[in-house]
C-alpha positions in Angstrom: 100.2 198.3 196.7 100.2 195.2 194.5 98.6 192.2 196.1 99.6 188.7 195.1 97.3 185.7 195.2 99.1 184.6 198.4 98.6 187.9 200.2 94.9 187.9 199.1 94.4 184.5 200.6 96.2 185.4 203.8 94.2 188.6 204.1 91.0 186.7 203.6 91.9 184.2 206.3 92.8 187.0 208.7 89.4 188.8 207.9 87.5 185.6 208.7 89.4 185.1 211.9 91.0 181.8 210.9 94.6 181.4 211.8 95.0 178.1 210.1 96.4 177.9 206.6 95.7 175.0 204.3 99.1 173.5 204.9 98.7 173.6 208.6 95.6 171.4 208.7 96.4 167.7 209.0 94.6 165.7 206.2 92.8 162.6 207.1 94.0 159.5 205.3 91.6 158.4 202.6 93.0 154.9 202.3 94.6 152.1 204.1 97.3 149.8 202.8 98.1 146.2 203.8 101.2 144.4 202.6 101.5 140.6 202.9 105.2 140.2 203.9 105.2 136.6 202.7 104.0 137.5 199.2 106.1 140.7 198.7 109.4 140.2 196.9 110.9 143.6 197.7 111.1 144.9 194.1 110.3 148.4 195.2 107.9 149.2 192.3 105.1 150.1 194.7 107.5 152.5 196.6 108.4 154.3 193.3 104.7 154.4 192.1 103.1 155.7 195.3 102.3 159.4 194.7 102.2 160.4 198.5 105.3 158.2 199.2 103.4 156.3 202.0 105.4 153.1 201.3 109.0 152.2 201.9 111.1 149.1 202.0 111.6 147.5 205.4 115.0 147.0 207.0 113.9 143.5 208.1 114.0 140.5 205.8 111.1 138.1 205.4 111.6 134.3 205.5 112.7 134.3 201.9 115.4 136.9 202.4 113.6 139.9 200.8 113.3 143.4 202.2 109.5 143.8 201.9 107.4 146.9 201.4 105.8 148.4 204.5 103.1 151.1 204.9 104.3 154.1 206.8 101.0 154.3 208.7 99.8 157.6 207.2 99.4 159.4 204.0 97.6 156.7 201.9 95.1 158.3 199.4 93.5 154.9 198.5 94.4 155.5 194.8 95.5 151.9 194.2 98.5 152.8 192.0 100.8 150.7 194.2 98.5 147.7 193.7 98.6 148.2 189.9 102.4 148.5 189.9 103.0 145.4 192.0 103.9 142.3 190.0 103.0 139.9 192.8 99.3 139.1 193.1 98.0 139.3 196.6 101.0 141.2 198.0 99.2 144.5 198.4 95.6 145.3 199.4 94.3 148.8 199.2 91.2 149.9 201.1 89.4 153.2 200.7 87.9 154.8 203.7 84.2 155.1 203.3 82.6 158.6 203.5 79.9 158.2 206.2 77.5 160.6 204.4 78.0 158.8 201.0 77.6 155.4 202.6 74.2 156.1 204.0 71.5 154.0 202.3 74.0 151.7 200.6 73.3 148.8 202.9 75.2 147.2 205.7 78.9 146.5 205.5 80.1 149.4 203.4 81.2 151.6 206.3 81.4 148.7 208.8 85.1 149.1 209.5 85.5 152.5 207.9 86.8 151.1 204.7 85.4 149.7 201.5 87.2 147.7 198.8 89.3 149.4 196.1 90.5 148.1 192.8 92.8 145.6 194.6 90.0 143.6 196.1 
């Protein structure tokens, strides 16, 4: 019998008694995205640039008549690529979630709200 990589992994999972596969485990977001609807001009560059596709254009219009970008609420990795792609300063803010173990000893405020500034701040 020839065993493939996939069958080896599945066999190893079964041997260890774990029924969960890597794809079955829900990943925790590593970032948080905020879009200022009054600054966003709806160009869609952030939507195209976002690797996990956690941004889309809204169906609603802002007061200037633009369909603004909105965060889908999950999936942000905190990479900041959307911020770099955005031509409008201040329209997108990206926060990275702080790792509680890594934040120990860094002083107050780093993990205060569970996020720390990214390249956009």
